[in-house]
VOGU-3710 file (C-alpha; in Angstrom, 3 decimals, decimal comma):
1> mlsplarign> 14,108/23,921/-11,229  12,264/26,026/-13,796  12,235/25,408/-17,514  13,826/28,068/-19,786  10,372/29,149/-20,969  9,193/29,516/-17,374  12,278/31,587/-16,506  11,576/33,980/-19,379  7,940/34,238/-18,335  8,885/34,966/-14,731
11> ffmaivmvvm> 11,386/37,626/-15,804  8,721/39,537/-17,705  6,209/38,959/-14,901  8,674/40,475/-12,431  8,866/43,601/-14,616  5,076/43,726/-14,775  4,925/43,429/-10,970  7,223/46,413/-10,500  5,222/48,527/-12,944  1,877/47,477/-11,459
21> gllftgqlpp> 3,099/48,103/-7,934  4,209/51,646/-8,781  1,181/52,399/-10,960  -1,505/51,338/-8,505  0,059/51,901/-5,085  3,348/53,699/-5,422  4,973/50,747/-3,646  7,873/48,631/-4,823  7,626/44,887/-4,093  9,765/43,560/-1,240
31> rqmpqpelgp> 13,313/42,707/-2,227  13,041/39,330/-0,543  10,033/37,244/0,386  9,803/35,738/3,876  11,787/32,535/4,276  10,157/30,400/6,975  12,501/28,368/9,132  12,570/24,741/7,977  13,141/21,456/9,755  15,362/18,438/9,033
41> ytqyvnpfig> 12,906/16,942/6,526  10,720/19,868/5,433  13,880/21,487/4,028  13,725/18,965/1,186  10,070/19,483/0,220  9,055/21,477/-2,862  5,242/21,874/-2,839  5,312/23,278/-6,386  6,197/19,887/-7,889  3,234/18,667/-9,901
51> tgaipwaggm> 1,403/22,003/-10,062  2,033/22,542/-13,776  2,385/20,676/-17,096  -0,382/19,609/-19,479  -3,314/19,298/-17,038  -4,514/15,788/-17,838  -0,906/14,562/-17,819  0,342/16,717/-14,928  0,126/16,330/-11,177  -2,937/18,550/-10,512
61> ghpgavapfg> -1,320/19,502/-7,204  -1,319/22,716/-5,196  1,317/24,499/-3,060  -1,067/25,706/-0,351  -0,680/25,528/3,418  -1,926/22,253/4,893  -1,212/20,187/7,993  -0,546/16,439/7,659  -3,808/14,741/6,621  -5,545/18,034/7,385
71> rvhlcpdttw> -8,929/19,426/6,433  -7,823/22,938/5,546  -5,857/23,374/2,310  -5,321/27,140/2,270  -4,238/28,188/-1,190  -4,821/30,779/-3,917  -7,602/30,030/-6,376  -5,823/30,904/-9,601  -7,101/32,199/-12,903  -5,997/34,264/-15,867
81> afglnmerfg> -6,641/37,973/-16,302  -10,269/39,160/-16,093  -11,287/35,878/-14,455  -10,865/33,835/-17,631  -10,629/30,197/-16,644  -10,743/26,630/-17,906  -11,909/23,943/-15,515  -9,393/21,226/-16,396  -6,459/23,616/-16,015  -5,797/23,053/-12,337
91> tsgyyyakth> -8,547/21,012/-10,699  -7,004/21,676/-7,279  -7,740/25,365/-7,784  -4,103/26,173/-8,543  -2,323/25,928/-11,894  1,266/27,049/-12,296  0,761/28,767/-15,651  -2,014/31,047/-14,400  -1,169/34,625/-13,522  -3,957/35,883/-11,231
101> tfgfshtrih> -5,883/34,835/-8,161  -9,475/35,315/-6,997  -8,290/35,052/-3,401  -7,471/32,340/-0,902  -9,901/29,551/-0,067  -9,688/26,789/2,520  -10,467/23,472/0,817  -9,547/21,492/-2,301  -8,612/18,018/-3,490  -4,944/17,414/-4,221
111> gsglvdgglf> -3,874/15,745/-7,425  -7,121/14,426/-8,904  -9,106/15,201/-12,029  -12,020/16,336/-9,857  -12,902/19,953/-9,146  -14,031/20,203/-5,551  -13,621/22,628/-2,665  -12,760/26,321/-2,728  -14,790/27,038/0,407  -14,811/30,330/2,314
121> ritpqlgstn> -12,591/32,431/0,071  -10,884/35,510/1,535  -9,680/38,227/-0,856  -7,589/41,225/0,254  -8,421/44,552/-1,403  -7,817/48,291/-1,117  -10,264/51,170/-0,913  -13,794/50,921/-2,264  -14,884/47,639/-3,824  -17,779/46,155/-5,740
131> pprrlqrpll> -18,188/42,642/-4,224  -20,769/41,350/-6,736  -18,131/41,827/-9,472  -15,321/40,266/-7,433  -14,658/37,451/-9,941  -14,049/39,882/-12,807  -11,001/41,591/-11,249  -8,622/38,933/-9,923  -5,292/39,942/-8,457  -1,986/39,640/-10,312
141> fshekevavp> 0,855/37,607/-8,806  4,198/36,156/-9,897  6,210/33,073/-9,005  9,165/35,400/-8,444  7,394/36,644/-5,327  5,850/33,404/-4,128  7,009/31,000/-1,401  5,652/27,600/-0,402  6,961/25,127/2,168  5,081/22,503/4,184
151> gyygvwlpei> 2,547/24,394/6,288  3,193/27,838/4,759  2,293/29,767/1,616  3,157/33,402/0,871  2,736/35,687/-2,138  3,163/39,366/-2,973  0,162/41,022/-4,616  1,560/44,032/-6,516  -1,724/45,720/-7,472  -2,573/46,226/-3,803
161> atlaemtatv> 1,003/46,244/-2,442  0,123/43,482/0,005  1,989/40,482/1,325  -0,428/37,573/1,844  0,738/34,697/4,052  -1,066/31,525/5,086  -0,574/28,649/7,481  -2,913/25,951/8,740  -3,727/23,510/11,478  -5,772/20,374/10,866
171> rtgvhrytfn> -9,145/22,173/11,077  -8,270/25,881/10,844  -6,611/28,308/8,481  -4,578/31,300/9,628  -3,935/34,273/7,321  -1,587/37,230/7,754  -1,903/40,225/5,464  0,588/43,093/5,503  -0,796/46,067/3,560  1,910/48,483/2,421
181> sgrdamltid> -0,460/51,164/1,146  -2,037/54,014/3,069  -5,469/53,272/1,610  -8,111/51,387/3,583  -7,263/47,723/4,030  -10,193/45,470/3,154  -11,054/41,772/3,067  -13,928/40,210/1,166  -15,216/36,995/2,768  -17,246/34,794/0,421
191> atsnlrndpr> -19,402/32,286/2,307  -20,532/30,573/-0,894  -17,297/30,395/-2,876  -16,321/27,232/-4,722  -13,761/26,330/-7,360  -16,385/26,050/-10,079  -17,670/29,517/-9,161  -21,188/28,114/-9,338  -24,143/29,757/-7,568  -24,548/28,274/-4,080
201> pgsirvidey> -26,932/29,161/-1,231  -25,427/30,410/1,997  -25,428/32,984/4,744  -23,024/35,094/6,779  -23,358/37,320/9,840  -21,290/39,777/11,831  -21,021/38,702/15,475  -19,023/41,728/16,648  -16,328/44,021/15,253  -13,766/41,223/15,468
211> tiegemrdha> -15,806/38,154/14,484  -17,999/36,761/11,710  -19,670/33,389/11,129  -21,136/31,840/8,022  -22,117/28,714/6,179  -22,615/27,233/2,769  -26,087/25,879/3,381  -26,261/22,214/4,405  -22,601/21,812/3,516  -20,006/23,548/5,692
221> yfraefsepf> -19,661/26,131/8,473  -17,014/28,611/9,568  -16,126/31,060/12,292  -13,509/33,738/11,595  -11,797/36,054/14,058  -9,636/39,096/13,198  -6,796/40,793/15,036  -8,120/44,281/14,176  -11,629/45,782/14,363  -13,633/46,308/11,202
231> tavawadgki> -16,732/47,861/9,729  -18,759/45,681/7,374  -20,760/45,761/4,166  -22,957/42,727/3,498  -24,009/41,499/0,069  -26,062/38,681/-1,425  -27,287/37,609/-4,870  -25,567/40,505/-6,636  -26,774/43,299/-4,329  -25,283/45,363/-1,522
241> ladatkasge> -27,584/45,060/1,516  -28,798/47,843/3,781  -28,229/45,643/6,821  -24,468/45,362/7,195  -24,644/42,694/9,893  -25,957/39,717/7,926  -26,598/38,341/4,471  -28,430/35,320/3,121  -28,632/34,366/-0,532  -29,717/31,582/-2,827
251> eeagvtlnfg> -26,741/32,104/-5,151  -24,107/33,971/-3,119  -23,559/35,704/0,193  -20,652/37,477/1,833  -19,288/40,517/3,610  -16,571/43,020/2,840  -14,691/44,196/5,914  -12,919/47,573/6,165  -10,031/47,792/8,644  -8,943/51,346/7,829
261> nlrgqpltvw> -5,318/52,321/7,294  -3,105/49,400/8,377  0,013/50,384/6,477  2,864/48,107/7,589  0,754/46,570/10,360  -0,020/42,833/9,964  -3,668/41,782/9,993  -4,222/38,218/11,215  -7,281/36,108/10,437  -8,109/32,859/12,255
271> lgmsyasmeg> -10,774/30,717/10,573  -12,119/27,422/11,875  -14,387/25,223/9,799  -16,635/22,216/10,239  -18,705/20,017/7,971  -20,934/19,015/10,894  -22,163/22,194/12,608  -21,499/25,795/13,548  -20,774/24,600/17,066  -18,091/22,380/15,582
281> aranlaaess> -16,519/25,294/13,709  -16,379/27,345/16,902  -14,892/24,493/18,901  -12,300/23,692/16,220  -11,136/27,302/16,110  -10,983/27,621/19,889  -9,032/24,384/20,248  -6,470/24,833/17,473  -5,542/28,426/16,669  -7,785/31,190/18,047
291> gvdfddvyna> -5,558/34,137/18,982  -2,333/32,163/18,498  0,519/34,036/16,824  0,863/33,226/13,117  4,479/32,144/13,427  3,680/29,869/16,359  0,951/28,166/14,337  3,350/27,653/11,439  6,113/26,321/13,697  3,778/23,711/15,192
301> trdawderlg> 2,575/22,604/11,755  6,126/22,445/10,431  7,090/20,240/13,385  4,091/18,000/12,672  5,280/17,657/9,089  8,824/16,847/10,168  7,525/14,134/12,476  5,480/12,547/9,676  8,196/12,888/7,048  10,726/11,450/9,471
311> sidikssdre> 8,900/8,117/9,466  11,322/7,344/6,632  14,840/8,680/7,038  16,848/8,340/3,832  20,411/9,062/2,839  21,434/9,993/-0,698  24,291/11,949/-2,232  21,879/13,208/-4,895  20,099/16,382/-3,726  17,325/15,961/-6,294
321> vmtvfyssmy> 16,591/12,446/-5,042  16,238/13,861/-1,522  13,883/16,567/-2,777  11,764/14,306/-4,960  11,556/11,651/-2,230  10,461/13,939/0,598  8,192/15,942/-1,707  6,562/12,619/-2,587  6,231/11,810/1,120  4,605/15,206/1,640
331> ramvhptnyt> 2,088/14,728/-1,183  1,212/11,235/0,043  0,279/12,729/3,425  -2,099/15,576/2,566  -4,997/13,099/2,225  -7,096/11,268/3,366  -8,817/14,254/4,941  -9,688/14,528/8,615  -13,463/15,186/8,722  -13,807/14,733/12,488
341> dvdsvyrafg> -14,303/17,811/14,666  -12,444/18,158/17,966  -15,539/16,796/19,734  -15,332/13,628/17,542  -18,516/14,524/15,598  -18,510/14,241/11,811  -20,913/14,480/8,905  -21,695/10,926/7,824  -23,274/9,431/4,716  -26,847/10,517/4,106
351> ntrataegft> -26,171/13,990/5,577  -26,383/12,580/9,099  -24,191/13,319/12,131  -22,196/10,654/13,926  -19,497/10,375/16,574  -16,183/8,637/15,902  -15,193/6,312/18,720  -11,683/4,898/18,716  -10,762/6,369/15,332  -10,724/9,585/13,300
361> yrsdlslwdt> -13,276/9,684/10,513  -11,510/10,340/7,221  -12,807/10,857/3,719  -11,422/11,956/0,331  -10,213/8,409/-0,219  -9,328/8,026/-3,878  -9,448/4,264/-3,529  -9,302/3,269/-7,200  -5,916/4,996/-7,232  -4,615/4,597/-3,705
371> frsthtlygl> -5,323/0,877/-3,237  -2,424/0,182/-5,605  0,298/1,979/-3,618  -0,664/4,508/-0,965  -2,467/2,216/1,458  0,457/-0,198/1,391  2,668/2,731/2,386  0,303/3,760/5,193  0,298/0,196/6,507  4,075/0,447/6,860
381> iapdiqhdsi> 4,726/3,951/8,200  1,329/5,501/9,058  -0,642/2,685/10,704  -2,926/5,197/12,430  -4,031/6,523/9,032  -4,528/2,998/7,714  -6,619/2,176/10,795  -8,671/5,376/10,470  -9,264/4,754/6,762  -10,580/1,231/7,270
391> qsllamaelh> -12,739/2,169/10,270  -14,149/5,048/8,233  -14,940/2,685/5,355  -16,744/0,358/7,747  -18,764/3,285/9,102  -19,608/4,372/5,559  -20,677/0,869/4,541  -23,029/0,620/7,503  -25,035/3,543/6,100  -24,308/3,020/2,410
401> gafprwprmg> -24,775/-0,727/2,049  -21,368/-1,325/0,501  -17,860/0,053/0,742  -17,645/3,222/-1,359  -15,324/3,459/-4,350  -14,289/7,083/-3,935  -15,709/8,731/-0,786  -15,582/12,521/-0,807  -16,552/14,610/2,212  -19,720/13,090/3,671
411> geggsmfgnp> -20,727/10,875/0,762  -19,829/8,582/-2,113  -18,195/10,541/-4,883  -19,083/7,773/-7,350  -15,910/8,102/-9,397  -14,320/5,141/-11,144  -15,378/1,515/-10,718  -14,506/-1,832/-9,149  -14,278/-2,581/-5,427  -10,920/-1,123/-4,383
421> ahvviaeayl> -11,884/-1,005/-0,693  -12,084/-4,817/-0,746  -8,426/-4,944/-1,734  -7,319/-2,391/0,875  -9,090/-4,251/3,669  -8,035/-7,725/2,555  -4,380/-6,719/2,271  -4,476/-5,050/5,680  -5,798/-8,260/7,247  -3,157/-10,376/5,530
431> kgqlsdedal> -0,485/-8,105/6,994  -1,856/-8,195/10,531  -3,244/-4,647/10,363  -6,920/-5,575/10,898  -8,654/-7,410/13,721  -10,561/-10,664/13,227  -13,741/-8,878/14,275  -13,349/-6,196/11,623  -12,389/-8,814/9,026  -15,590/-10,724/9,756
441> asleimrntv> -17,711/-7,569/9,451  -15,894/-6,637/6,235  -16,397/-10,070/4,695  -20,139/-9,831/5,271  -20,230/-6,474/3,467  -18,136/-7,892/0,632  -20,494/-10,859/0,198  -23,513/-8,553/0,133  -21,858/-6,322/-2,453  -20,748/-9,074/-4,820
451> frtvpeglpn> -23,953/-11,115/-4,646  -26,285/-8,105/-4,447  -27,756/-9,031/-1,075  -27,421/-5,557/0,423  -30,155/-5,061/3,049  -33,253/-3,182/1,930  -33,347/0,521/2,614  -29,656/1,180/1,965  -28,731/3,228/-1,112  -26,075/0,933/-2,589
461> rgrdfgeeyi> -27,472/-2,244/-4,102  -24,174/-3,890/-4,987  -21,825/-3,941/-7,955  -22,611/-2,215/-11,227  -23,441/-5,040/-13,666  -22,686/-7,474/-10,872  -25,420/-9,904/-11,895  -23,989/-10,149/-15,399  -20,492/-10,604/-13,997  -21,704/-13,575/-11,925
471> kygyvptdtg> -23,807/-15,038/-14,750  -21,272/-14,850/-17,574  -18,017/-14,723/-15,633  -17,356/-11,285/-17,104  -19,167/-8,016/-17,796  -20,482/-8,240/-21,385  -19,980/-5,306/-23,717  -23,687/-5,150/-24,550  -24,728/-4,674/-20,931  -22,081/-2,418/-19,446
481> risvsrtley> -19,527/0,218/-20,403  -15,825/-0,274/-19,679  -16,655/-3,969/-19,549  -13,078/-5,290/-19,717  -11,791/-2,864/-17,107  -14,679/-3,687/-14,784  -14,094/-7,416/-15,168  -10,389/-7,101/-14,441  -10,923/-4,875/-11,387  -13,714/-7,068/-9,996
491> awadwavanm> -11,526/-10,148/-10,407  -8,592/-8,476/-8,640  -10,828/-7,532/-5,705  -12,353/-11,027/-5,519  -8,911/-12,631/-5,502  -7,887/-10,382/-2,605  -11,019/-11,378/-0,670  -10,219/-15,065/-1,336  -6,765/-14,503/0,144  -8,330/-12,909/3,208
501> asamgpafae> -10,878/-15,709/3,629  -8,077/-18,259/3,414  -6,145/-16,488/6,159  -9,271/-16,344/8,346  -9,200/-20,120/8,689  -11,016/-23,332/7,683  -14,414/-21,966/8,737  -14,254/-19,671/5,707  -13,186/-22,292/3,154  -16,431/-21,884/1,199
511> deavfrdlgy> -15,912/-18,131/0,931  -12,370/-18,728/-0,231  -13,509/-21,156/-2,934  -16,259/-18,883/-4,248  -14,127/-15,748/-4,315  -11,113/-17,634/-5,706  -13,217/-18,778/-8,643  -14,438/-15,218/-9,247  -10,886/-13,981/-8,834  -9,887/-15,820/-11,993
521> sfknvfcpev> -12,667/-14,215/-14,085  -10,013/-12,160/-15,841  -9,272/-15,235/-17,934  -12,748/-15,037/-19,462  -11,925/-11,802/-21,292  -8,512/-12,894/-22,543  -8,725/-13,457/-26,278  -6,210/-16,094/-27,450  -6,483/-14,820/-31,019  -4,998/-11,381/-30,220
531> ryfrgrnaag> -3,471/-12,365/-26,850  -4,966/-9,359/-25,065  -7,874/-8,759/-22,748  -10,732/-7,950/-25,097  -14,397/-7,045/-24,907  -16,972/-9,718/-25,642  -20,763/-9,634/-25,667  -23,248/-11,812/-23,798  -23,209/-14,344/-26,648  -19,447/-14,733/-26,150
541> ewqiftrhfh> -18,498/-12,961/-29,391  -15,309/-10,920/-29,369  -15,783/-7,247/-30,161  -13,873/-4,626/-32,145  -10,254/-4,409/-31,030  -7,454/-1,893/-31,594  -4,584/-2,526/-29,187  -3,032/0,947/-29,388  -6,254/2,954/-29,224  -6,680/4,859/-25,980
551> dyydeivsif> -10,135/5,742/-24,701  -8,976/9,392/-24,652  -8,829/9,150/-28,432  -12,437/7,957/-28,458  -13,492/11,309/-27,030  -11,936/13,023/-30,044  -13,124/10,515/-32,647  -16,692/10,643/-31,326  -16,897/14,252/-32,495  -16,788/12,996/-36,076
561> ipvafsepys> -18,108/9,424/-36,032  -20,294/7,562/-33,483  -17,772/4,753/-32,872  -15,969/3,983/-29,615  -12,962/1,809/-30,386  -11,865/1,526/-26,743  -15,216/1,542/-24,942  -14,370/-1,642/-22,952  -11,425/0,153/-21,293  -11,189/3,037/-18,839
571> egsprhyrmh> -8,396/5,607/-18,913  -6,159/3,502/-21,080  -5,667/1,217/-24,039  -5,691/-2,602/-24,248  -1,923/-2,443/-23,882  -2,210/-0,647/-20,539  -4,440/-3,420/-19,194  -2,465/-6,341/-20,624  -0,564/-7,062/-17,384  -3,747/-7,088/-15,294
581> avqdpqwlve> -3,303/-10,640/-13,960  -1,390/-10,545/-10,678  -3,615/-13,439/-9,544  -1,886/-15,881/-11,929  1,065/-14,252/-13,701  2,451/-17,579/-14,901  -0,793/-18,205/-16,767  -0,460/-14,795/-18,401  3,149/-15,453/-19,405  2,163/-18,698/-21,129
591> siggeevfvr> -0,993/-17,207/-22,678  0,963/-14,399/-24,310  3,397/-16,891/-25,819  5,874/-18,094/-23,208  8,717/-16,348/-21,452  10,657/-15,185/-24,501  7,635/-13,697/-26,265  6,239/-12,247/-23,035  9,522/-10,514/-22,168  9,943/-9,165/-25,707
601> eldifmkdaa> 6,445/-7,696/-25,865  6,537/-6,266/-22,344  9,907/-4,677/-23,121  8,447/-3,120/-26,294  5,569/-1,764/-24,183  8,045/-0,173/-21,777  10,096/1,317/-24,624  6,933/2,819/-26,098  6,643/5,210/-23,148  6,107/8,800/-24,225
611> rtraaldpgs> 9,350/10,577/-25,049  8,739/13,295/-22,466  7,343/13,393/-18,963  3,744/14,652/-18,735  3,392/14,399/-22,512  0,458/15,869/-24,427  -0,264/12,359/-25,685  0,875/9,660/-23,224  0,380/7,027/-25,944  -0,327/3,343/-25,427
621> gwwvgnqhny> 3,032/2,418/-23,897  4,272/2,424/-20,303  2,628/5,278/-18,440  3,330/5,384/-14,716  1,055/8,412/-14,473  -2,041/6,232/-14,618  -2,650/3,647/-11,981  -3,825/0,486/-13,704  -0,363/-0,387/-14,981  1,639/0,522/-11,846
631> hapfmfiear> 2,747/-3,089/-11,490  3,745/-3,649/-15,129  7,557/-3,439/-14,680  7,422/-6,181/-12,051  5,836/-8,688/-14,382  9,308/-9,210/-15,880  10,102/-11,038/-12,639  7,350/-13,545/-13,407  9,145/-14,353/-16,673  12,526/-14,737/-14,951
641> rpdltqqwvr> 13,942/-11,350/-16,028  14,310/-9,382/-12,777  17,072/-7,370/-14,423  14,496/-5,735/-16,703  12,321/-4,923/-13,704  15,331/-3,219/-12,135  16,233/-1,410/-15,347  12,746/-0,011/-15,962  12,007/0,881/-12,363  15,169/2,965/-12,191
651> wtlanrfadr> 14,500/4,501/-15,600  11,044/5,525/-14,417  12,271/6,964/-11,131  14,900/9,024/-12,955  12,854/10,145/-15,968  9,259/10,464/-14,804  9,762/12,345/-11,520  11,643/15,627/-11,116  12,052/18,719/-8,957  9,956/20,915/-11,260
661> edgldgnddl> 6,413/22,164/-11,575  5,955/19,548/-14,325  7,759/16,909/-12,264  4,979/14,295/-12,256  3,976/12,117/-15,186  0,251/12,269/-14,532  -2,299/13,149/-11,883  -0,964/12,418/-8,409  -4,430/11,202/-7,405  -4,262/11,995/-3,702
671> galsawyiln> -0,721/10,703/-3,374  -0,968/7,431/-5,318  1,741/8,370/-7,824  3,919/9,782/-5,047  3,603/6,526/-3,098  4,716/4,607/-6,206  7,911/6,652/-6,174  8,509/6,202/-2,435  8,100/2,427/-2,404  10,190/1,905/-5,514
681> algffpvvgs> 12,945/4,227/-4,317  13,159/1,954/-1,254  13,548/-1,119/-3,470  10,243/-3,001/-3,376  6,617/-2,806/-4,498  3,502/-4,668/-3,305  1,689/-7,465/-5,060  -1,482/-5,627/-4,117  -4,162/-7,761/-2,502  -1,624/-10,175/-1,031
691> drywigspav> 1,073/-10,134/1,652  3,896/-10,227/-0,922  6,302/-7,613/-2,247  8,324/-7,742/-5,442  11,978/-6,722/-5,206  12,959/-3,828/-7,450  16,003/-1,554/-7,435  16,540/0,927/-4,580  17,412/4,489/-5,579  18,595/5,641/-2,140
701> dqatllldgg> 21,803/4,721/-0,328  20,139/4,056/3,008  16,687/4,275/4,552  15,219/3,674/7,985  11,463/3,102/8,225  9,673/3,525/11,564  7,158/0,681/11,625  4,164/0,020/13,845  5,099/-1,175/17,316  8,325/0,830/17,442
711> yelrivahnq> 10,199/-1,488/15,071  12,726/-0,179/12,551  13,288/-1,495/9,043  16,734/-0,514/7,800  17,557/-0,638/4,093  21,128/-0,386/2,836  22,003/-0,293/-0,870  25,727/-0,879/-1,292  27,280/0,675/-4,424  23,919/2,141/-5,484
721> sarnvyvqsv> 24,217/4,872/-8,127  22,587/6,099/-11,315  24,648/3,496/-13,193  24,600/0,709/-10,645  20,926/-0,161/-10,956  21,161/-3,971/-11,047  20,725/-6,003/-7,873  23,546/-8,503/-7,356  22,209/-9,928/-4,083  19,701/-9,207/-1,313
731> tfngepiegw> 19,923/-10,291/2,307  17,737/-9,785/5,349  19,495/-9,813/8,713  22,414/-11,427/6,922  20,420/-14,271/5,349  19,924/-14,364/1,539  16,418/-13,708/0,233  15,571/-16,457/-2,215  13,851/-15,376/-5,415  12,652/-11,890/-6,219
741> sfthdliakg> 9,858/-11,398/-3,701  9,272/-11,649/0,028  6,299/-11,671/2,396  5,288/-9,012/4,868  6,052/-11,109/7,936  9,745/-10,923/7,007  9,872/-7,162/7,667  6,921/-6,641/10,058  9,154/-6,509/13,142  11,997/-4,638/11,528
751> gtmeftmgrr> 15,483/-5,716/10,647  18,103/-4,910/8,025  17,657/-5,486/4,302  20,882/-5,126/2,336  21,175/-4,781/-1,428  24,444/-5,102/-3,278  24,211/-3,195/-6,547  26,184/-3,428/-9,788  26,415/-2,033/-13,298  25,430/-5,272/-15,031
761> pa> 22,638/-7,779/-14,389  23,527/-10,469/-11,892
//
């Protein structure tokens, strides 16, 4: 649903489209865009959710064509007129408020604050062109003539009277262009394109009149085949080349292909890509889409999406709940990315090649975000993805020396901090999703990381400021940035490892004791004077403290004065990190002042949420759009107020997620925010790093989850409605659940969980 301002903008854009279409081509736009046939679950997905809003507070998503957990994300790279752009406005390459496109590229990261991808851009054109100036004349488009569903994207380009359509398999992209002008139909293929539009070395060559191949040097490879013959013009480093069959450049390289007059005749492009080799690109294309009809490719990808989305079948009388739920499922399943070619070869850490045996190598794992929600979801309904992720992390650690924090493509992206992979792996073991052999190998890597005993010759030497963390029991402010946040994240990871060591048996009692002690390091940065986690230096002295000051504000203040009020914190304020003690919540309740004080102050924090979703300033109150306080509403349970957990979970589901382009309250971060919605709509949320779940308040009437092993978990919420948000009772297979949490073994083999809901707290 569009906002009034967006409707006005689209109305005027539609008028502009008509004028531009007549002015440049003499062609009116089509009265109706194609409407791809949808399946039982894809009918509820809106890929435009989270593609707009204030960038740092919006979803950073894209509506492009992608297969479940696929490599190819085929989408327009958007801009404003004349190629004017701002990097933070749409890090996925697409931003809803932009009006033009450079063309359609094959890779990007969904939902993060990172700009990455934009490989192998294809741009349709008419008549003569000037490829070296291609970024100065982007093509106009409008949301009025734009369609996106899972596995399909289509848009009308009025300046060239062309319908551009895209679909994708896991490793290939398929384009269909219908030119409605009598002028020569042309495509520019940019072998060195990227979303930053930075100079990159690469090469491209014409194989025959139907085929080209190219590469971004030492990075990625592609093979493209065309349904119609072409003549070519090659260009590199700003110059048209005399040899039309190949181009190689240090800053750019590409070809422009002329197909002649194709008026009304569809032109299909099949492009396969690989990060490992040209042979891999050829094999991927041959195996997945070469010569296959566009509609057949889309139908297969749609069916793949329906199968994945159907792993949770929900019932709700509220159409928007259905849309937001399945759109969240969709977004949670575009990553982690499949980096394995059809021959099982992949590009590994250190720019090496390796072969995946017994798993699919996956990267683009936004672990600092996804360890808090998404990997719990995968463990329930996508065990193959959970298995692949952990096996990939083990393969990465073998070459890297430690588990990466944020692996991207073939290497460590280096973003964020902590050891989130430790939590993912430990929780998987506790839930029976990891073998003893892999747990033993993982524990050895964890020990080496924490105690800086990584073998010589490997690039990762352990934790940042890990020696200080061990020595002082916290990261001091005078030795490391974001010292409080690091301490809290390290302690969470160490507690999870202690839980894993305990489950591994008596032989690992020493590991459990050591990691358990480290897991309580969060207490060393809790200041009893202010009753918050607070930075302190190596001498133990507490540092400057402003509870409401967000580190985003520091970036503004630093322009005027060289003071960082929130330097010990990352992406938040002290208030956002105040609940960071899942290891010992009862200790936190007492340390803040006892149950009454704790409940009052946590309730004030929740009420201080920004007044609007995706606000310009998210403030220092409850902000579901950033991950470190995902669990905050559930801490009411630890102070014996589950009713407030239920109240605030349902408020958040209803007010911070919507069927709109600004329908997310922050970056989706590769599905982490979407997974928060899914789990909470089902009625529970993980105590991450353990085998426990807190009970919340389900927002669907019924749900059936397809679990590993063919088991089914059925959830029924009697009398659930927008008003009936309070849980009166919960049973599992007819037996009451005592308290407000349960362990994974209760649901691992399926069963029926029944909630009885009411308008007032039980």
